N, C-alpha and C positions, 0 to 999 in steps of 0.2 A: 553456606559456611561454601558450597564450592566455587560462588559470583567471586565472594573479595579473594578467596586465594588465586584466584587468573588473575587480579589486576594484582598483589601482592609479590606472583611468579614474575610479571612486569615490570617489572620495583611501579611502587604505590604508582601505582594505576586504581430513548425515542418521542414521542411528538405528538402533540395536536397534527389531525388529520386536516388539513385544506378539504373545504368539495369536492366532488369529482367533476373532471371536465372528460371532453370527447375528443378522440382522432380524429382528425381526419376526414377523409375517405377514402384522396389518394396515398397510396402510399407511397415513401420515397431511403435510399437507405440508407445508414450510417454512413460519414464517410471521418477522417486523421484518427485511423484507429493504429492503436502502438498498444502491443500486447511481451508480455513477458513470464517466462516461465522458472519455480527451480521446485530443483527436486531435494527433499527435506530427508536423509535416509537413516540420519540416528531423529527416531523423536521421539517431542515435549512432554513429557508423563505429563499426566494428572491434567486439570483442567487447564482452559488456557483463557487470554485476552487477547485480544484482535484487535491493533491498531490499523489502518490502511486512510493513509495521507496522502496531499502530494507534496511537494516542498520547494515554495522555489525559493535560487539564491538568485542574485543580486550583486555581481563584478565579483573579484578572489575573494575567495575567504575559507579555510574548516571550519569545523565544528568543534568543539574540545575531545580530544580522544577519549573512546566511553569503553562501554559493553552495554547492552542488554542477557535479560537474563531469557532467553529466548533467541530466535532469531529473525533476520534483516533478508528481506529481498529486494533488492529495489531495479524498474527499467528506466530508465531517462528519455523524459516525452520532449525533450529541449537543448541543448545547448550539446558539450558533453562533463557527466562527470568524474570526483577525480577518490579514490579512493583508496585509501592506506588500508591494512589489515594486521597485526601481530604474529600471523598464521606465513611457518616457514622462515624463521628471522626480519619476518618483514620485507612487507607482498606490497608493490601500490601496482593502480588499476584504472587506466579509464577506460571512462563508461558511455559510447557518443551512445546515442539517439538513436531506439529502441532497439538496443543494446541492455540485456541482466545481470547482475551478480549478487548471492546470493552470503550476506555475511552469518555464518552454523554458528550456532547455539557459544554464547561465553567465552565469544571471539572478541579480543580492542582493538579497536576500529577505530577509525576517526574519515571524515570522504567535506566535497562540499566543491567547490572551480575554481580553477585558479587556470583556465581562458580569455577570464571574462566574459562581459557581455551576460546574463542571463544562462541558467539552469536551469531546468523540473523534473525532478522525478518527480515520476512514483514509488511510494514504498507500502507496506505487509514483516507491519511485526510480529508475530507467532513468539507470548511468551505465558507462565508460570502466570496464572493468577493471579492477581493481588503484585503484581512485582513492579517494583518503578518503571517510568518508563526509561528512564537508564543510568546506570552508575558513573563519575566521569572519576579516569587516575590516569594513569603517565605511564605510560611506556621505553621503552628502548630503543629506541631510531624514528620514532614516531615522526611524522614532520611538525616543527613548527608554528615555523611563521608568517602563516597568515592564519595561526588561530585566534587571533582581533577585532573584533566585531566582523560577526559573520552579523551578512542583510538580506535577513530571512521571509517568507511568511509560507503559510501553507494555508491553500484555496481551499482545501476540505481536507478533516480529519475526523472519520467518527471512532466509537469507541466500542466492539461489543465483549463483553465481560461475560467472563464465566460460562465460555461455549465445551461442552460437553462432544470426547471424543475421544477414538480408539485409539493406546496407546499404538500407535504403526506407524512407519513412514507416513512421509505424505506429500502431496502436491500441489505446492501453490502458482495457483491464472489468474493473474492480474493485467486485464486490460481499461482501457478510456481512449472513451470514441466518443467525435459530434452527430449529433442528430438532427437532420436540417428541420424545419418547420414542414408538420405533415408526418416526421419519418419515424422508423418504429424496428423491435433487433427482440430479440425471443429470447429469454433467461432461462440455462437448463441443466444442472448437474447432478446424474443421476446417485450419485455416487458420494455426496458432501453436499456441505452448506452452501448456496452462496453468496453474497451482501453486495447490497446494489446501495448507488450512489447518485444524486444530483448536486454535478458541481459547484456550478451558479446559476442555474433556470428550474423552477419548476419540472419535472418527469408525473409520467401518468404512467401507474401499475395499471396493467389487468388480470387479475388470475379466479379461475373456477364462476367464475359470472362479478367474484368483486371488481370493481373497483373505486383507484385511493389516489391521490394525489403528494408527490414527495416530495414536500422542500429541497431549496436548495441545502446541500447542508449537511441536511435527514438521510441516515443508510435505515434502509430497509434488509434483515435477516430470511435469504429464500431459502428451507428446510431441504435434503438431499431429497429425486425427483419431484419437486414440484419445478411447473413450468409459468417462466409468471413472461406476458409482456409489456414493452417499455416503450413508451412512446412521448414524443414530445407537436403535447394542443397548443403549446404557445405560438406567436410568429419569427421569435428571433430561432435561429438554434440553439442547444444544450448539452452542456457536456456531461457522460451516463460514467459513469467509473462500474467497474464490476471485480469481485476475487471470487476466487472457489476453489475452497482449497477438498483436494479430493487422496483417500489413502491410496497409497502403494502398495501393492498384492505383492 
């Protein structure tokens, strides 16, 4: 009901595991690191669905004006993102590479690219369990001139359903990095879950003596307090995306 009211107020607005591989003895550090953090000071009550993805936009274009039954945390990887939100009478924000924007719960907004070329962004949606990905609406002052034939794709999109979490404010930390051949990285979140995704090449996960392979586009949920070593045992570079959600005390 609250979701629909928000639109009206603004005028009609996991996977089979392949055999494990071994990491090379000589390790090298990750590169091309992009990190973003959003502090969410109002909790999303109840169970959550977590949507984690990269979106690539080619050329100028905005998505239809919409809202989510939850929050969206956006970090630009390439180019400059353009975002409009309906709060404060309409706010326009440009988000260059390595910068992050929080779209608050049930906020009508649109986003995309207005600078030509390509724009890629990493985003986390934390939404109430069972909610649709978005609800299309219209709003006074929303930009409309570019909302036609947005040329976009998702290099990866993973969904984690019915996540259990306490009803407290929380921090979203999302990053993406490249692991050269033989590189590895350690993932640990003491106070909340971590979500690890292989973007376009396999990753090798090692934890407590167990080794598994994460296929491209596959996500893995790591419980709070568990340490996981993520490595690239292949010959080509591999990108990994890591999302961590932590309670704010």
